[in-house]
C-alpha positions as protocol buffer text, in pm:
chain_id: "A"
residue {
  index: 1
  type: MET
  ca { x: 1173 y: 1305 z: -1197 }
}
residue {
  index: 2
  type: LEU
  ca { x: 1412 y: 1031 z: -1337 }
}
residue {
  index: 3
  type: GLY
  ca { x: 1283 y: 845 z: -1594 }
}
residue {
  index: 4
  type: PHE
  ca { x: 1371 y: 465 z: -1683 }
}
residue {
  index: 5
  type: ASN
  ca { x: 1298 y: 336 z: -2023 }
}
residue {
  index: 6
  type: PHE
  ca { x: 1157 y: -52 z: -2040 }
}
residue {
  index: 7
  type: TYR
  ca { x: 1058 y: -28 z: -2369 }
}
residue {
  index: 8
  type: ARG
  ca { x: 1289 y: -305 z: -2518 }
}
residue {
  index: 9
  type: PRO
  ca { x: 1293 y: -157 z: -2898 }
}
residue {
  index: 10
  type: SER
  ca { x: 1409 y: 201 z: -2772 }
}
residue {
  index: 11
  type: PRO
  ca { x: 1782 y: 263 z: -2799 }
}
residue {
  index: 12
  type: ARG
  ca { x: 1737 y: 391 z: -2441 }
}
residue {
  index: 13
  type: PHE
  ca { x: 1589 y: 69 z: -2277 }
}
residue {
  index: 14
  type: ILE
  ca { x: 1741 y: -40 z: -1949 }
}
residue {
  index: 15
  type: GLU
  ca { x: 1694 y: -387 z: -1791 }
}
residue {
  index: 16
  type: PRO
  ca { x: 1490 y: -301 z: -1489 }
}
residue {
  index: 17
  type: SER
  ca { x: 1760 y: -513 z: -1241 }
}
residue {
  index: 18
  type: HIS
  ca { x: 2023 y: -223 z: -1358 }
}
residue {
  index: 19
  type: ALA
  ca { x: 1764 y: 11 z: -1298 }
}
residue {
  index: 20
  type: ARG
  ca { x: 1718 y: -96 z: -948 }
}
residue {
  index: 21
  type: GLU
  ca { x: 2097 y: -66 z: -865 }
}
residue {
  index: 22
  type: ILE
  ca { x: 2110 y: 284 z: -993 }
}
residue {
  index: 23
  type: ILE
  ca { x: 1789 y: 377 z: -795 }
}
residue {
  index: 24
  type: GLU
  ca { x: 1933 y: 227 z: -503 }
}
residue {
  index: 25
  type: GLU
  ca { x: 2263 y: 402 z: -535 }
}
residue {
  index: 26
  type: LEU
  ca { x: 2078 y: 738 z: -612 }
}
residue {
  index: 27
  type: GLU
  ca { x: 1852 y: 658 z: -274 }
}
residue {
  index: 28
  type: PHE
  ca { x: 2154 y: 613 z: -83 }
}
residue {
  index: 29
  type: GLU
  ca { x: 2315 y: 924 z: -206 }
}
residue {
  index: 30
  type: LEU
  ca { x: 1988 y: 1142 z: -157 }
}
residue {
  index: 31
  type: GLN
  ca { x: 1898 y: 987 z: 171 }
}
residue {
  index: 32
  type: ASN
  ca { x: 1982 y: 1308 z: 368 }
}
residue {
  index: 33
  type: SER
  ca { x: 1895 y: 1579 z: 94 }
}
residue {
  index: 34
  type: PRO
  ca { x: 1618 y: 1790 z: 48 }
}
residue {
  index: 35
  type: ARG
  ca { x: 1628 y: 1717 z: -299 }
}
residue {
  index: 36
  type: ALA
  ca { x: 1427 y: 1410 z: -327 }
}
residue {
  index: 37
  type: ALA
  ca { x: 1385 y: 1236 z: -705 }
}
residue {
  index: 38
  type: VAL
  ca { x: 1076 y: 1040 z: -824 }
}
residue {
  index: 39
  type: MET
  ca { x: 1168 y: 741 z: -1005 }
}
residue {
  index: 40
  type: VAL
  ca { x: 952 y: 667 z: -1297 }
}
residue {
  index: 41
  type: GLY
  ca { x: 937 y: 402 z: -1519 }
}
residue {
  index: 42
  type: VAL
  ca { x: 864 y: 448 z: -1889 }
}
residue {
  index: 43
  type: PHE
  ca { x: 609 y: 182 z: -2070 }
}
residue {
  index: 44
  type: VAL
  ca { x: 494 y: 157 z: -2377 }
}
residue {
  index: 45
  type: ASN
  ca { x: 233 y: -119 z: -2466 }
}
residue {
  index: 46
  type: GLU
  ca { x: 354 y: -324 z: -2210 }
}
residue {
  index: 47
  type: GLY
  ca { x: 172 y: -688 z: -2279 }
}
residue {
  index: 48
  type: SER
  ca { x: -7 y: -677 z: -1955 }
}
residue {
  index: 49
  type: PRO
  ca { x: -107 y: -442 z: -1630 }
}
residue {
  index: 50
  type: GLU
  ca { x: 73 y: -749 z: -1440 }
}
residue {
  index: 51
  type: ALA
  ca { x: 406 y: -754 z: -1628 }
}
residue {
  index: 52
  type: LEU
  ca { x: 391 y: -374 z: -1607 }
}
residue {
  index: 53
  type: VAL
  ca { x: 382 y: -384 z: -1201 }
}
residue {
  index: 54
  type: ARG
  ca { x: 603 y: -674 z: -1224 }
}
residue {
  index: 55
  type: ILE
  ca { x: 887 y: -494 z: -1396 }
}
residue {
  index: 56
  type: ALA
  ca { x: 808 y: -182 z: -1166 }
}
residue {
  index: 57
  type: LYS
  ca { x: 846 y: -373 z: -851 }
}
residue {
  index: 58
  type: GLU
  ca { x: 1170 y: -517 z: -1000 }
}
residue {
  index: 59
  type: SER
  ca { x: 1319 y: -212 z: -1082 }
}
residue {
  index: 60
  type: GLY
  ca { x: 1212 y: -2 z: -784 }
}
residue {
  index: 61
  type: VAL
  ca { x: 1043 y: 283 z: -983 }
}
residue {
  index: 62
  type: TYR
  ca { x: 777 y: 464 z: -812 }
}
residue {
  index: 63
  type: ALA
  ca { x: 527 y: 560 z: -1065 }
}
residue {
  index: 64
  type: ALA
  ca { x: 483 y: 468 z: -1423 }
}
residue {
  index: 65
  type: GLN
  ca { x: 426 y: 671 z: -1721 }
}
residue {
  index: 66
  type: LEU
  ca { x: 226 y: 527 z: -2032 }
}
residue {
  index: 67
  type: HIS
  ca { x: 335 y: 611 z: -2396 }
}
residue {
  index: 68
  type: GLY
  ca { x: 124 y: 355 z: -2573 }
}
residue {
  index: 69
  type: ASP
  ca { x: -212 y: 283 z: -2650 }
}
residue {
  index: 70
  type: GLU
  ca { x: -319 y: 153 z: -2325 }
}
residue {
  index: 71
  type: PRO
  ca { x: -702 y: 170 z: -2277 }
}
residue {
  index: 72
  type: ALA
  ca { x: -855 y: 296 z: -1947 }
}
residue {
  index: 73
  type: GLU
  ca { x: -931 y: -47 z: -1819 }
}
residue {
  index: 74
  type: TYR
  ca { x: -565 y: -127 z: -1828 }
}
residue {
  index: 75
  type: CYS
  ca { x: -488 y: 196 z: -1644 }
}
residue {
  index: 76
  type: ARG
  ca { x: -732 y: 120 z: -1388 }
}
residue {
  index: 77
  type: THR
  ca { x: -584 y: -248 z: -1366 }
}
residue {
  index: 78
  type: VAL
  ca { x: -233 y: -86 z: -1291 }
}
residue {
  index: 79
  type: SER
  ca { x: -375 y: 158 z: -1032 }
}
residue {
  index: 80
  type: GLU
  ca { x: -536 y: -124 z: -821 }
}
residue {
  index: 81
  type: PHE
  ca { x: -200 y: -306 z: -838 }
}
residue {
  index: 82
  type: GLY
  ca { x: -114 y: 24 z: -661 }
}
residue {
  index: 83
  type: ALA
  ca { x: 149 y: 186 z: -950 }
}
residue {
  index: 84
  type: MET
  ca { x: 99 y: 548 z: -948 }
}
residue {
  index: 85
  type: LEU
  ca { x: 61 y: 665 z: -1302 }
}
residue {
  index: 86
  type: CYS
  ca { x: 148 y: 999 z: -1439 }
}
């Protein structure tokens, strides 16, 4: 797994567009490799489930890892959009 931090206050924050560039390059490099990597977006209290899904799609991550106070309903909504939670 490779994590991309989309929490703006974090010193490890990365813009979704920059994450996409990295992910696309890694996918190209690993396309014939038996060692695949799961690309994960790290989110903390993202404003809405829709915003989280938009960032995930823009960046190209396959899963979302939530580190805030997101309620169960928030998580259900994210899952309904097709984002895998881990």
